[in-house]
GUSE-246880 format. One record per residue (C-alpha): chain; x, y, z. Coordinates in Angstrom, 3 decimals, always signed. Layout:
! residues N
   chaine         px         py         pz
        A          X          Y          Z
...
***
This chain:
! residues 434
   chaine         px         py         pz
        A     +0.114     +0.048     -0.140
        A     +1.715     +3.080     -1.391
        A     +1.321     +5.741     +1.433
        A     -1.171     +8.892     +0.846
        A     +1.831    +11.414     +1.239
        A     +3.464     +9.985     -1.483
        A     +0.759    +10.137     -4.009
        A     +0.097    +13.659     -3.140
        A     +3.875    +14.783     -3.582
        A     +4.023    +12.945     -7.241
        A     +0.742    +14.430     -8.408
        A     +1.893    +17.971     -7.233
        A     +5.323    +17.322     -8.900
        A     +4.053    +16.003    -12.090
        A     +1.644    +19.544    -12.158
        A     +4.665    +21.573    -11.393
        A     +6.488    +19.911    -14.686
        A     +3.066    +20.635    -17.067
        A     +3.217    +24.389    -15.910
        A     +6.761    +24.310    -16.438
        A     +6.285    +22.725    -20.185
        A     +3.631    +25.503    -20.497
        A     +5.167    +28.725    -19.480
        A     +8.436    +27.301    -22.082
        A     +7.247    +25.911    -24.740
        A     +7.120    +29.050    -26.854
        A    +10.626    +29.728    -25.754
        A    +13.908    +28.640    -28.130
        A    +16.800    +26.719    -26.866
        A    +18.718    +29.521    -25.570
        A    +16.473    +30.363    -23.149
        A    +15.810    +27.074    -22.309
        A    +12.493    +26.536    -24.087
        A    +11.630    +24.323    -27.234
        A    +10.606    +25.827    -30.507
        A     +7.064    +25.136    -31.898
        A     +7.370    +22.813    -34.834
        A     +4.332    +24.449    -36.825
        A     +5.868    +28.294    -36.266
        A     +7.017    +30.208    -39.533
        A    +10.408    +28.625    -40.400
        A    +11.702    +32.219    -40.668
        A    +10.690    +32.931    -37.297
        A    +11.671    +29.440    -35.572
        A    +15.320    +29.492    -37.179
        A    +17.667    +30.469    -34.855
        A    +20.347    +28.073    -35.579
        A    +21.873    +25.750    -38.805
        A    +23.574    +22.358    -37.814
        A    +27.053    +22.833    -39.833
        A    +27.784    +19.829    -41.548
        A    +31.176    +21.484    -42.758
        A    +32.915    +24.210    -43.447
        A    +35.580    +24.988    -45.707
        A    +37.910    +28.619    -44.949
        A    +38.735    +30.462    -47.966
        A    +41.952    +32.322    -48.552
        A    +42.111    +35.901    -50.078
        A    +41.312    +35.730    -53.966
        A    +39.550    +32.250    -54.007
        A    +35.654    +31.884    -54.631
        A    +33.336    +29.416    -56.026
        A    +32.810    +31.547    -59.751
        A    +33.461    +30.163    -62.793
        A    +35.403    +32.143    -65.860
        A    +34.292    +32.864    -69.344
        A    +31.855    +29.392    -69.116
        A    +29.179    +29.231    -71.360
        A    +26.975    +26.099    -71.948
        A    +24.849    +26.595    -75.523
        A    +21.453    +26.090    -73.618
        A    +22.346    +29.104    -71.521
        A    +22.556    +32.914    -72.802
        A    +24.620    +34.070    -70.047
        A    +27.925    +32.925    -68.198
        A    +27.739    +30.832    -65.229
        A    +27.477    +31.105    -61.651
        A    +23.921    +31.042    -61.402
        A    +22.864    +30.386    -57.624
        A    +20.883    +27.061    -56.072
        A    +19.441    +24.241    -58.063
        A    +18.233    +20.991    -57.051
        A    +21.497    +19.999    -58.902
        A    +19.876    +17.008    -60.892
        A    +21.816    +15.996    -64.263
        A    +20.235    +18.453    -66.732
        A    +21.102    +21.850    -64.233
        A    +23.727    +24.609    -64.818
        A    +27.222    +24.038    -63.967
        A    +26.764    +25.456    -60.502
        A    +29.947    +25.387    -58.525
        A    +28.367    +23.473    -55.765
        A    +28.651    +20.086    -56.395
        A    +25.195    +18.899    -54.598
        A    +26.398    +18.321    -51.191
        A    +29.745    +16.964    -51.995
        A    +32.010    +19.719    -52.495
        A    +32.746    +22.833    -54.181
        A    +34.659    +24.204    -57.332
        A    +36.708    +27.288    -56.805
        A    +39.483    +29.886    -58.893
        A    +41.479    +31.229    -57.648
        A    +44.253    +33.807    -58.096
        A    +47.394    +33.454    -60.773
        A    +45.031    +31.222    -62.832
        A    +44.949    +28.530    -59.902
        A    +41.489    +26.459    -59.472
        A    +40.730    +22.748    -57.331
        A    +37.552    +21.349    -56.838
        A    +37.111    +20.383    -53.246
        A    +35.160    +17.369    -51.971
        A    +33.584    +16.188    -48.402
        A    +34.688    +12.758    -48.104
        A    +35.319    +10.719    -44.538
        A    +34.640    +14.587    -42.543
        A    +37.597    +15.582    -44.433
        A    +38.116    +17.984    -47.676
        A    +40.184    +16.401    -50.342
        A    +41.534    +18.329    -53.344
        A    +41.847    +18.514    -56.409
        A    +43.917    +21.003    -57.665
        A    +44.537    +22.277    -61.403
        A    +46.886    +24.966    -62.959
        A    +44.411    +26.700    -65.040
        A    +41.078    +28.227    -64.097
        A    +38.040    +25.879    -63.917
        A    +35.127    +26.596    -66.481
        A    +32.948    +24.041    -65.104
        A    +32.797    +20.772    -62.564
        A    +30.456    +18.318    -62.317
        A    +29.954    +14.746    -60.566
        A    +28.172    +12.023    -62.293
        A    +24.721    +11.884    -61.732
        A    +24.523     +7.972    -60.873
        A    +27.383     +6.683    -58.487
        A    +28.914    +10.355    -57.583
        A    +32.419     +8.244    -58.748
        A    +33.355    +10.924    -61.388
        A    +34.725    +14.141    -61.286
        A    +33.966    +15.925    -65.334
        A    +36.221    +19.136    -65.208
        A    +36.473    +21.410    -68.103
        A    +39.979    +23.915    -67.691
        A    +40.687    +26.981    -69.526
        A    +44.276    +26.022    -70.955
        A    +44.614    +29.184    -73.081
        A    +43.060    +32.265    -74.110
        A    +40.775    +30.434    -77.095
        A    +41.585    +26.761    -75.794
        A    +40.213    +24.247    -73.298
        A    +40.376    +20.974    -71.943
        A    +38.188    +17.997    -70.426
        A    +39.158    +15.864    -68.306
        A    +37.245    +13.104    -66.645
        A    +38.886    +12.049    -63.084
        A    +38.003     +9.136    -60.487
        A    +37.055    +10.267    -57.307
        A    +38.328     +9.916    -54.392
        A    +41.456     +8.830    -55.700
        A    +42.051    +11.675    -58.443
        A    +42.943     +9.311    -61.198
        A    +42.855    +11.135    -64.834
        A    +40.690     +8.772    -67.100
        A    +40.927    +10.375    -69.878
        A    +41.971    +14.155    -70.991
        A    +40.824    +15.687    -74.621
        A    +40.936    +18.925    -75.947
        A    +37.561    +20.623    -76.098
        A    +35.198    +23.660    -76.198
        A    +34.468    +26.034    -72.889
        A    +31.627    +23.168    -71.412
        A    +31.008    +19.518    -71.175
        A    +28.552    +17.822    -69.245
        A    +27.136    +13.782    -68.739
        A    +24.271    +12.335    -70.426
        A    +20.963    +12.010    -67.969
        A    +21.703     +8.681    -66.658
        A    +25.826     +9.538    -66.276
        A    +27.264     +6.648    -68.794
        A    +28.668     +9.018    -71.286
        A    +30.236    +12.958    -71.598
        A    +29.128    +15.278    -74.003
        A    +31.413    +18.380    -74.816
        A    +32.233    +20.381    -78.074
        A    +33.466    +23.022    -80.040
        A    +32.429    +26.059    -82.206
        A    +32.729    +25.663    -85.825
        A    +34.483    +27.446    -88.548
        A    +31.273    +27.189    -90.818
        A    +29.126    +29.069    -88.724
        A    +25.604    +28.438    -87.698
        A    +26.990    +24.810    -86.667
        A    +28.257    +23.242    -83.583
        A    +30.934    +20.367    -83.166
        A    +29.758    +17.802    -80.738
        A    +31.459    +14.911    -79.384
        A    +30.541    +12.372    -76.342
        A    +32.678     +9.699    -74.952
        A    +30.971     +6.886    -72.344
        A    +32.584     +6.920    -68.989
        A    +33.049     +3.463    -67.671
        A    +34.495     +1.951    -70.612
        A    +37.377     +2.755    -73.421
        A    +36.976     +4.711    -76.774
        A    +37.381     +2.294    -79.212
        A    +37.603     +4.648    -82.056
        A    +36.547     +8.295    -83.532
        A    +34.083     +8.755    -85.345
        A    +32.086    +11.539    -87.457
        A    +27.856    +11.335    -88.011
        A    +27.677    +10.976    -92.190
        A    +24.404    +12.280    -92.764
        A    +23.589     +9.947    -94.735
        A    +20.392     +7.992    -93.222
        A    +17.495     +7.119    -95.940
        A    +14.168     +9.091    -96.134
        A    +15.942    +12.054    -94.124
        A    +16.752    +15.216    -95.881
        A    +20.438    +15.405    -97.299
        A    +22.909    +17.926    -94.862
        A    +22.813    +21.669    -95.316
        A    +25.387    +22.008    -98.353
        A    +28.895    +22.390    -97.877
        A    +28.511    +20.703    -94.627
        A    +31.538    +18.392    -93.480
        A    +30.748    +14.571    -93.197
        A    +34.093    +12.923    -93.343
        A    +36.863    +13.118    -90.661
        A    +39.512    +14.374    -93.103
        A    +37.617    +17.312    -94.164
        A    +37.548    +18.977    -90.374
        A    +39.466    +21.887    -89.274
        A    +42.722    +21.168    -87.137
        A    +40.732    +21.533    -83.874
        A    +37.671    +19.133    -84.860
        A    +40.524    +16.554    -85.866
        A    +41.746    +16.904    -82.297
        A    +38.634    +16.170    -80.388
        A    +38.232    +12.560    -79.680
        A    +35.125    +11.019    -79.499
        A    +31.960     +9.639    -81.021
        A    +31.655    +13.618    -83.231
        A    +28.869    +14.658    -85.121
        A    +28.025    +18.272    -86.775
        A    +24.869    +20.022    -85.832
        A    +22.917    +23.003    -87.061
        A    +23.367    +25.973    -84.169
        A    +21.789    +29.249    -84.666
        A    +20.374    +31.829    -81.518
        A    +17.835    +29.769    -79.554
        A    +19.206    +26.344    -80.371
        A    +18.910    +23.825    -77.752
        A    +20.622    +20.118    -77.141
        A    +19.471    +17.604    -74.639
        A    +21.705    +15.059    -73.643
        A    +18.996    +12.365    -71.870
        A    +21.131     +8.921    -72.370
        A    +24.621     +7.629    -73.629
        A    +22.558     +6.798    -76.774
        A    +20.207     +9.775    -78.003
        A    +20.631    +13.269    -78.570
        A    +18.086    +15.782    -79.403
        A    +18.632    +18.665    -80.967
        A    +16.070    +21.752    -81.894
        A    +16.645    +24.955    -83.675
        A    +14.443    +27.298    -85.419
        A    +14.874    +25.395    -88.588
        A    +13.294    +22.389    -87.045
        A    +14.449    +19.598    -84.819
        A    +16.126    +16.573    -84.745
        A    +16.380    +12.812    -82.811
        A    +20.161    +11.720    -82.787
        A    +21.113     +7.563    -81.814
        A    +24.201     +6.251    -81.383
        A    +24.710     +3.059    -83.384
        A    +27.545     +1.172    -83.643
        A    +29.606     +3.816    -82.528
        A    +28.386     +6.106    -84.846
        A    +25.988     +9.345    -84.346
        A    +23.072     +8.404    -87.042
        A    +19.637    +10.432    -87.467
        A    +16.491     +8.601    -86.521
        A    +14.382    +11.216    -87.269
        A    +13.652    +15.057    -87.669
        A    +10.952    +17.165    -88.641
        A     +9.399    +21.348    -87.811
        A     +8.839    +22.526    -84.864
        A    +10.352    +23.756    -81.787
        A    +11.397    +21.060    -78.617
        A    +11.225    +21.065    -75.114
        A    +12.358    +19.048    -72.571
        A    +10.342    +18.010    -69.911
        A    +13.333    +15.857    -68.198
        A    +13.351    +13.418    -67.086
        A     +9.865    +12.344    -68.701
        A     +9.582    +13.432    -72.238
        A    +10.469    +15.912    -74.618
        A     +7.859    +18.345    -76.111
        A     +7.129    +19.359    -79.379
        A     +5.257    +22.690    -80.453
        A     +4.160    +22.982    -84.328
        A     +1.535    +24.190    -86.849
        A     -1.099    +22.157    -88.270
        A     -2.625    +22.077    -91.666
        A     -4.240    +25.246    -90.499
        A     -1.504    +27.288    -88.845
        A     -2.287    +26.524    -85.021
        A     -0.055    +25.754    -82.463
        A     -0.531    +21.981    -81.226
        A     +1.641    +20.478    -78.914
        A     +2.807    +16.815    -78.315
        A     +4.831    +14.527    -76.147
        A     +7.434    +11.994    -76.952
        A     +9.295     +9.418    -74.850
        A    +13.033    +10.583    -74.105
        A    +14.443     +7.781    -76.860
        A    +12.275     +8.053    -79.914
        A    +10.112    +10.233    -81.982
        A     +6.790     +8.749    -80.985
        A     +4.563    +11.817    -80.425
        A     +1.088    +12.165    -78.518
        A     -0.768    +15.087    -79.154
        A     -2.052    +17.222    -75.894
        A     -5.373    +18.213    -75.604
        A     -6.369    +21.903    -76.541
        A     -7.152    +22.630    -73.043
        A     -3.946    +21.253    -71.438
        A     -2.470    +24.216    -69.255
        A     +0.802    +26.165    -71.839
        A     +4.237    +24.863    -70.793
        A     +6.534    +27.318    -68.632
        A     +9.324    +29.360    -70.327
        A    +12.255    +27.115    -71.181
        A    +14.677    +26.892    -68.202
        A    +17.253    +23.761    -67.509
        A    +16.805    +24.535    -64.009
        A    +12.555    +22.664    -64.317
        A    +12.551    +19.942    -62.166
        A     +9.514    +17.572    -64.270
        A     +7.118    +15.796    -62.679
        A     +3.831    +14.156    -64.468
        A     +1.479    +17.044    -63.543
        A     +3.624    +20.224    -62.799
        A     +7.268    +21.371    -62.263
        A     +9.089    +23.446    -59.965
        A    +12.844    +25.079    -59.921
        A    +15.368    +25.818    -57.271
        A    +14.374    +29.567    -57.303
        A    +10.906    +28.347    -55.923
        A     +9.450    +28.887    -59.470
        A     +6.174    +26.325    -60.149
        A     +4.320    +24.816    -62.607
        A     +1.174    +22.803    -62.874
        A     -1.895    +22.535    -60.075
        A     -0.419    +19.438    -58.039
        A     +2.257    +22.007    -56.724
        A     -0.091    +24.575    -55.608
        A     -0.046    +23.004    -52.290
        A     +3.603    +22.881    -51.814
        A     +4.954    +25.119    -49.121
        A     +6.793    +28.087    -50.502
        A    +10.797    +27.589    -49.669
        A    +11.623    +29.998    -46.818
        A    +15.042    +28.258    -45.333
        A    +16.797    +30.332    -47.588
        A    +15.151    +33.598    -46.029
        A    +16.710    +32.385    -42.881
        A    +19.655    +31.427    -43.704
        A    +20.231    +34.738    -45.143
        A    +19.366    +36.355    -42.528
        A    +21.241    +33.841    -39.909
        A    +24.472    +34.383    -41.726
        A    +24.485    +38.045    -42.187
        A    +26.491    +38.937    -39.048
        A    +28.982    +36.531    -40.430
        A    +29.065    +38.244    -43.717
        A    +29.376    +41.980    -42.072
        A    +32.550    +40.525    -40.349
        A    +34.142    +38.402    -43.298
        A    +34.302    +41.622    -45.363
        A    +36.678    +43.355    -42.754
        A    +38.517    +40.026    -43.192
        A    +38.532    +39.629    -46.984
        A    +39.110    +42.790    -48.862
        A    +37.294    +41.120    -52.139
        A    +34.128    +39.952    -50.265
        A    +32.650    +43.001    -51.272
        A    +32.803    +42.707    -54.918
        A    +31.890    +39.037    -54.753
        A    +28.955    +39.187    -52.102
        A    +28.303    +43.136    -51.905
        A    +24.419    +41.833    -50.762
        A    +24.803    +39.722    -48.052
        A    +25.881    +35.797    -47.863
        A    +24.994    +33.456    -50.841
        A    +22.619    +30.254    -50.497
        A    +22.370    +27.566    -53.108
        A    +19.838    +25.080    -51.467
        A    +20.414    +21.145    -52.078
        A    +16.544    +20.388    -51.138
        A    +17.377    +16.971    -52.797
        A    +19.926    +16.446    -49.977
        A    +18.444    +18.322    -47.338
        A    +21.516    +20.593    -47.323
        A    +22.546    +24.220    -48.757
        A    +25.928    +26.037    -49.071
        A    +26.715    +29.457    -47.686
        A    +28.992    +31.374    -48.296
        A    +29.791    +33.936    -46.036
        A    +32.655    +35.176    -47.432
        A    +35.832    +34.848    -45.938
        A    +34.567    +30.586    -45.515
        A    +31.888    +28.208    -47.366
        A    +29.471    +26.019    -44.853
        A    +27.724    +23.298    -45.797
        A    +24.507    +23.303    -43.440
        A    +21.754    +20.855    -42.692
        A    +18.163    +22.256    -43.551
        A    +15.314    +21.653    -41.414
        A    +13.298    +19.004    -41.842
        A     +9.807    +20.527    -43.272
        A     +6.885    +19.180    -45.123
        A     +8.297    +20.892    -47.978
        A    +11.758    +19.059    -48.349
        A     +9.625    +15.984    -47.365
        A     +7.315    +16.524    -50.520
        A    +10.397    +18.044    -52.979
        A    +11.740    +14.412    -52.049
        A     +8.602    +12.586    -53.380
        A     +8.650    +14.458    -56.246
        A    +12.094    +13.551    -57.481
        A    +11.820     +9.935    -56.682
        A     +8.579    +10.174    -58.820
        A    +10.513    +11.188    -61.851
***
């Protein structure tokens, strides 16, 4: 039998604990309380967990120099991104590392592996750096070796062993499946782009050139180069499965897999397939393409009455299906769009499609910019170049697919963990669904 006085004392202590919990609940951790989990993220966020930090020396920054991709009109860098395979060449490599350029033409890629930074140094500036989208086992870099000369290298990480290197143009990228690399050169013919692909995990057997001799398809433009011996010197030095494609302002290309390549310009579109080591046209026609990565390819063309009609096709075949007339218009093209069957969203919280109407807005970027602003102010006094790099405050690059973000405060770069909120769970489910 428990004495009555013990029961009374126990109930009294429990009541005091309940009162204390109610009083302390709305206070922050620094005041001895706990945060309300469903309060606005900007109000409830006082600190972020730091996963790693990298100290920057004077003159070093996550910036690319003179790098242009053929589907972007402006030079890098662009902030943020989901770091999907079709994303721009951001210097923030998922939640794995950074691409940095420094004084005297030096550069390096640093990757956070095994609780330490691994460095891959170069004696020339970096134009782009990407990790493969599949296993994150390969690092693809394009280096500026001269005023108008570039080199692309494929490195194995973490060892840093160079698997191959080739002369190239100022950009390179993986296919969406991560099994091949695409790079290219401007062509002296004008209104054309010289492309080449190389496999990632097997040797290049021979260097080839697209012949443009497929039956049932239009011949190449007059004076088009279809034989290797007719190439100019830089074109001959480019190794891989090569093809010369029409290219004017506004042209686009998409490289969904190692054996498929779509190109689109004002004159029409073409689907290329890699067959026995050579690129050959599978199909071509009028209209303008717009990718819905990694789901489909969209096409806009005119019908017999001059009305615009939209179609969708799978990534590997030109099997077009017409969209209903009442379907909502597609958003303006941007490679940062991440598509799912009924909508799309990008790293800047632009969204398209009815299913995304209830997706909570991205608010952690704003919270981090506020939290780390004091560190940015301090760094402006430590590094003379910070005011030029970051005139308005810290730079935040979201990596929502990995629940992390990079925060560049000036004299150092932080990798921080994002707060687990409903938006992150929805974003991850969208990416898994695609």
